[in-house]
C-alpha angles and dihedrals in degrees: 000000000000092000091056091052093047088053094046091050091051089050091050091054089050092049092047090052092050098050111097099183106047117117114258095231093047089051088050095052090048092046089051091048093052090049090048090055094045094047095049104039093090091052121104098225096047112153101212091179091057090048091048092053091046091055092046090051093052089058099051095090096055108030092120101039096046110033096164094052090047089053093050093048090047089052090053091048091049092052091047089053093049092048088064093195 
């Protein structure tokens, strides 16, 4: 499952780099959430549910305008929830 999460995070980074019309503050918040996930996954006390909720909250403002990005973030949130860390 960790491999799937790492791949989804890479895909999200790639998608963020290719989107031209995403508000800079939205992109920054998403990048911060991705960095938080990546930096805390190896810690023993990771709350994957909290990380998943944070990712979902970050996409609320652009669900309709960026469906591919929303799908990728949703996939990451699902993987985190399934990990049950």
